[in-house]
Residue frames as a rotation matrix with the C-alpha (Angstrom) as fourth column:
UNK 1
0.583 0.812 -0.010 0.00
0.812 -0.583 -0.003 -0.02
-0.008 -0.006 -1.000 0.02
UNK 2
-0.458 -0.684 0.568 1.36
0.672 -0.685 -0.283 3.44
0.583 0.252 0.773 -0.93
UNK 3
-0.283 0.314 -0.906 0.83
0.838 -0.379 -0.393 6.04
-0.467 -0.870 -0.156 1.77
UNK 4
-0.028 0.329 0.944 -1.14
0.630 -0.728 0.272 9.23
0.776 0.602 -0.187 0.99
UNK 5
-0.469 -0.275 -0.839 -0.08
0.859 -0.364 -0.361 12.09
-0.207 -0.890 0.407 3.30
UNK 6
-0.986 0.073 0.152 -2.09
-0.014 -0.935 0.355 14.75
0.168 0.348 0.922 1.45
UNK 7
-0.185 0.982 -0.044 -5.67
-0.203 0.006 0.979 13.53
0.962 0.190 0.199 1.43
UNK 8
-0.824 -0.105 0.556 -7.13
-0.545 -0.117 -0.830 13.90
0.152 -0.988 0.039 4.98
UNK 9
-0.696 0.610 -0.379 -10.17
0.486 0.789 0.376 11.76
0.528 0.077 -0.846 4.32
UNK 10
0.347 0.935 0.065 -13.06
0.483 -0.238 0.843 12.35
0.804 -0.262 -0.535 6.70
UNK 11
0.170 -0.355 -0.919 -10.63
0.957 -0.162 0.240 13.80
-0.234 -0.921 0.312 9.30
UNK 12
-0.330 -0.378 0.865 -10.41
0.746 -0.666 -0.007 16.99
0.579 0.643 0.502 7.25
UNK 13
0.624 0.616 0.480 -12.37
0.230 -0.732 0.641 19.10
0.746 -0.290 -0.599 9.76
UNK 14
0.595 -0.485 -0.641 -9.49
0.749 0.044 0.661 18.87
-0.293 -0.873 0.389 12.24
UNK 15
0.935 -0.349 -0.071 -7.44
-0.355 -0.901 -0.248 22.09
0.023 0.257 -0.966 12.27
UNK 16
0.304 -0.913 -0.270 -3.67
-0.117 0.246 -0.962 21.92
0.945 0.324 -0.032 11.74
UNK 17
-0.359 -0.469 0.807 -3.15
-0.801 -0.289 -0.524 22.61
0.479 -0.835 -0.272 15.45
UNK 18
0.425 0.575 0.699 -5.56
-0.821 0.570 0.030 19.85
-0.382 -0.586 0.714 16.60
UNK 19
0.917 -0.114 -0.382 -4.13
-0.128 0.823 -0.553 17.33
0.377 0.556 0.740 14.09
UNK 20
-0.033 -0.997 0.063 -0.61
-0.388 -0.045 -0.921 18.04
0.921 -0.055 -0.385 15.43
UNK 21
-0.296 0.019 0.955 -1.75
-0.955 0.012 -0.296 17.47
-0.018 -1.000 0.015 19.01
UNK 22
0.752 0.626 0.206 -3.66
-0.607 0.780 -0.152 14.27
-0.256 -0.011 0.967 18.08
UNK 23
0.745 -0.477 -0.466 -0.68
-0.078 0.631 -0.772 12.82
0.662 0.612 0.433 16.18
UNK 24
-0.306 -0.870 0.387 1.80
-0.598 -0.141 -0.789 13.67
0.741 -0.473 -0.477 18.94
UNK 25
-0.049 0.359 0.932 -0.44
-0.952 0.266 -0.152 11.93
-0.302 -0.895 0.329 21.50
UNK 26
0.917 0.378 -0.128 -0.91
-0.398 0.836 -0.377 8.92
-0.035 0.397 0.917 19.22
UNK 27
0.281 -0.898 -0.338 2.85
-0.303 0.251 -0.919 8.63
0.911 0.361 -0.201 18.84
UNK 28
-0.479 -0.361 0.800 3.20
-0.853 -0.022 -0.521 8.54
0.206 -0.932 -0.298 22.66
UNK 29
0.391 0.725 0.567 0.42
-0.804 0.569 -0.173 5.95
-0.448 -0.388 0.805 22.85
UNK 30
0.805 -0.086 -0.587 2.13
-0.381 0.683 -0.623 3.71
0.454 0.725 0.517 20.22
UNK 31
-0.239 -0.949 0.207 5.13
-0.762 0.051 -0.646 3.42
0.602 -0.312 -0.735 22.55
UNK 32
-0.064 0.343 0.937 2.97
-0.844 0.483 -0.234 1.15
-0.532 -0.806 0.258 24.75
UNK 33
0.877 0.414 0.243 2.78
-0.196 0.772 -0.605 -1.19
-0.438 0.483 0.758 21.76
UNK 34
0.265 -0.914 0.308 6.60
0.469 0.401 0.787 -1.26
-0.843 -0.064 0.534 21.30
UNK 35
0.547 -0.130 0.827 6.70
0.743 -0.381 -0.551 1.35
0.386 0.916 -0.112 18.52
UNK 36
0.172 -0.630 -0.757 9.78
0.871 -0.262 0.416 3.36
-0.461 -0.731 0.504 19.56
UNK 37
-0.580 -0.510 0.635 10.14
0.789 -0.546 0.282 5.92
0.203 0.665 0.719 16.80
UNK 38
-0.166 0.487 -0.857 9.10
0.389 -0.766 -0.511 9.57
-0.906 -0.419 -0.063 17.19
UNK 39
-0.628 -0.172 -0.759 9.42
-0.525 -0.627 0.576 10.18
-0.575 0.760 0.303 13.50
UNK 40
-0.558 0.564 0.609 6.15
0.634 0.763 -0.125 8.70
-0.535 0.317 -0.783 12.27
UNK 41
-0.879 0.373 -0.296 3.88
-0.476 -0.710 0.519 9.93
-0.016 0.597 0.802 9.49
UNK 42
-0.458 0.834 0.307 0.11
0.109 0.395 -0.912 9.56
-0.882 -0.385 -0.272 9.43
UNK 43
-0.954 0.300 -0.032 -2.06
-0.034 -0.003 0.999 8.64
0.299 0.954 0.014 6.45
UNK 44
-0.606 0.795 -0.035 -5.63
-0.128 -0.141 -0.982 9.83
-0.785 -0.590 0.187 7.17
UNK 45
-0.771 0.270 -0.576 -6.83
-0.636 -0.291 0.715 9.36
0.025 0.918 0.396 3.52
UNK 46
-0.494 0.616 -0.614 -9.09
0.091 0.739 0.667 6.37
0.865 0.274 -0.421 4.33
UNK 47
-0.997 0.076 -0.015 -10.21
0.008 -0.090 -0.996 7.64
-0.077 -0.993 0.089 7.72
UNK 48
-0.382 0.918 -0.105 -13.77
0.301 0.231 0.925 6.79
0.874 0.322 -0.365 8.53
UNK 49
-0.480 0.262 0.838 -16.02
-0.742 -0.631 -0.228 8.48
0.469 -0.731 0.497 11.12
UNK 50
-0.618 0.150 -0.771 -17.04
0.302 0.952 -0.057 6.12
0.726 -0.268 -0.634 13.88
UNK 51
0.115 0.993 0.015 -19.54
0.441 -0.065 0.895 8.33
0.890 -0.097 -0.446 15.72
UNK 52
0.365 0.010 -0.931 -18.17
0.908 -0.225 0.353 10.43
-0.206 -0.974 -0.091 18.62
UNK 53
0.207 -0.183 0.961 -18.15
0.588 -0.761 -0.272 14.12
0.782 0.622 -0.050 17.70
UNK 54
0.468 -0.116 -0.876 -16.43
0.789 -0.391 0.473 16.72
-0.398 -0.913 -0.091 19.81
UNK 55
0.755 -0.269 0.598 -14.79
0.174 -0.797 -0.578 20.15
0.632 0.540 -0.555 19.59
UNK 56
0.576 -0.676 -0.460 -11.30
0.573 -0.068 0.817 21.11
-0.583 -0.734 0.348 20.80
UNK 57
-0.450 -0.825 -0.344 -8.96
0.414 -0.533 0.738 23.89
-0.792 0.190 0.581 19.86
UNK 58
-0.078 0.564 -0.822 -11.70
-0.541 -0.717 -0.441 25.60
-0.838 0.410 0.361 17.81
UNK 59
-0.542 -0.141 -0.829 -11.96
-0.796 0.402 0.452 22.55
0.270 0.905 -0.330 15.65
UNK 60
0.517 0.756 0.402 -13.94
-0.828 0.560 0.011 19.32
-0.216 -0.338 0.916 15.42
UNK 61
-0.657 -0.636 -0.405 -12.93
-0.706 0.708 0.032 15.73
0.266 0.306 -0.914 15.57
UNK 62
0.591 0.806 -0.011 -14.49
-0.781 0.576 0.243 12.31
0.202 -0.135 0.970 15.77
UNK 63
0.147 -0.497 0.855 -13.42
-0.205 0.830 0.518 8.75
-0.968 -0.252 0.020 16.44
UNK 64
0.408 -0.050 -0.912 -11.75
-0.913 -0.032 -0.407 7.60
-0.009 0.998 -0.059 13.27
UNK 65
0.557 -0.279 0.782 -10.91
0.126 0.959 0.253 4.17
-0.821 -0.042 0.569 11.96
UNK 66
0.671 -0.346 0.656 -8.47
0.741 0.344 -0.577 3.30
-0.027 0.873 0.487 9.15
UNK 67
0.814 -0.578 -0.050 -5.61
-0.568 -0.812 0.134 5.50
-0.118 -0.080 -0.990 10.28
UNK 68
0.787 -0.616 -0.041 -2.27
0.553 0.733 -0.396 4.26
0.274 0.289 0.917 8.93
UNK 69
0.810 -0.585 -0.049 1.06
-0.413 -0.627 0.661 5.08
-0.417 -0.515 -0.749 10.48
UNK 70
0.833 -0.549 0.059 4.33
0.360 0.459 -0.812 4.86
0.419 0.698 0.581 8.53
UNK 71
0.356 -0.828 -0.434 8.05
0.582 -0.167 0.796 5.25
-0.731 -0.536 0.422 9.33
UNK 72
0.194 -0.342 -0.920 10.35
-0.441 -0.868 0.229 7.56
-0.877 0.361 -0.319 7.41
UNK 73
-0.864 -0.501 -0.049 10.95
-0.297 0.430 0.853 4.81
-0.406 0.751 -0.520 4.79
UNK 74
-0.214 0.906 -0.367 7.15
-0.967 -0.142 0.213 4.50
0.141 0.400 0.906 4.21
UNK 75
-0.784 0.029 -0.620 7.01
0.094 0.993 -0.073 1.12
0.614 -0.116 -0.781 5.92
UNK 76
0.272 0.939 0.209 3.58
-0.315 -0.119 0.942 0.50
0.909 -0.322 0.263 7.49
UNK 77
-0.822 -0.552 0.145 4.11
-0.262 0.139 -0.955 0.49
0.507 -0.822 -0.259 11.29
UNK 78
-0.790 0.612 -0.036 0.50
0.274 0.300 -0.914 0.50
-0.548 -0.732 -0.405 12.56
UNK 79
-0.667 0.733 0.135 -3.15
-0.131 -0.294 0.947 0.68
0.733 0.614 0.292 11.46
UNK 80
-0.633 0.486 -0.603 -6.13
0.765 0.512 -0.391 1.21
0.119 -0.709 -0.696 13.63
UNK 81
0.394 0.876 0.278 -8.73
0.675 -0.481 0.559 3.38
0.624 -0.033 -0.781 15.30
UNK 82
-0.815 -0.517 0.261 -8.43
0.216 -0.689 -0.692 6.61
0.538 -0.507 0.674 17.24
UNK 83
0.385 0.874 -0.295 -10.54
0.743 -0.104 0.662 7.47
0.548 -0.474 -0.689 20.23
UNK 84
-0.590 -0.577 0.565 -10.28
0.148 -0.765 -0.627 10.39
0.794 -0.286 0.537 22.67
UNK 85
0.116 0.580 -0.806 -11.45
0.993 -0.065 0.096 11.85
0.003 -0.812 -0.583 25.98
UNK 86
-0.595 -0.224 0.772 -12.36
0.328 -0.944 -0.020 15.48
0.733 0.241 0.636 26.02
UNK 87
-0.603 0.345 -0.719 -13.49
0.783 0.082 -0.617 16.86
-0.154 -0.935 -0.320 29.37
UNK 88
-0.923 0.236 -0.304 -14.96
-0.254 -0.967 0.021 19.95
-0.289 0.097 0.953 27.78
UNK 89
-0.555 0.767 -0.322 -17.88
-0.072 0.341 0.937 17.77
0.829 0.544 -0.134 26.72
UNK 90
0.091 0.567 -0.818 -18.79
0.744 0.508 0.435 17.39
0.662 -0.648 -0.376 30.35
UNK 91
-0.112 -0.229 -0.967 -17.36
0.853 -0.521 0.025 20.53
-0.509 -0.822 0.254 32.04
UNK 92
0.813 0.464 -0.352 -17.73
0.282 -0.842 -0.459 24.25
-0.510 0.274 -0.815 31.33
UNK 93
0.568 -0.675 -0.471 -14.09
-0.809 -0.564 -0.166 24.56
-0.154 0.475 -0.866 30.20
UNK 94
0.734 -0.373 -0.567 -11.55
-0.052 0.802 -0.595 22.23
0.677 0.466 0.569 28.62
UNK 95
0.527 -0.577 0.624 -9.31
-0.822 -0.159 0.547 20.84
-0.216 -0.801 -0.558 31.37
UNK 96
-0.269 -0.599 0.754 -8.29
-0.278 0.798 0.534 17.47
-0.922 -0.066 -0.382 29.84
UNK 97
0.751 0.407 -0.519 -7.88
-0.633 0.224 -0.741 16.13
-0.185 0.886 0.426 26.33
UNK 98
-0.387 -0.825 0.412 -6.19
-0.571 0.565 0.595 12.87
-0.724 -0.005 -0.690 25.28
UNK 99
0.552 0.473 -0.687 -6.30
-0.828 0.412 -0.381 10.71
0.103 0.779 0.619 22.23
UNK 100
-0.348 -0.604 0.717 -5.36
-0.581 0.739 0.341 7.03
-0.736 -0.298 -0.608 22.11
């Protein structure tokens, strides 16, 4: 499979700032699965909405499936779903946001 780093698929409503935060947190989460590299690239082109809408950093995001993660040589490292916890959904102000 050839990675596509340009097409954002259904994740396109995420702002650049939110996408950066999400990808940084997912890279940290992947370390728990023995993925040690910090230099990973995300292919969102086939991302599919899985039904949990939220707003953070003046942008929207959802649970997404079909996220592909590649190393700098474009080798597929991981594929899966993204979920998140956003306390601003339950509180008056955002105090906690994490993706996994």
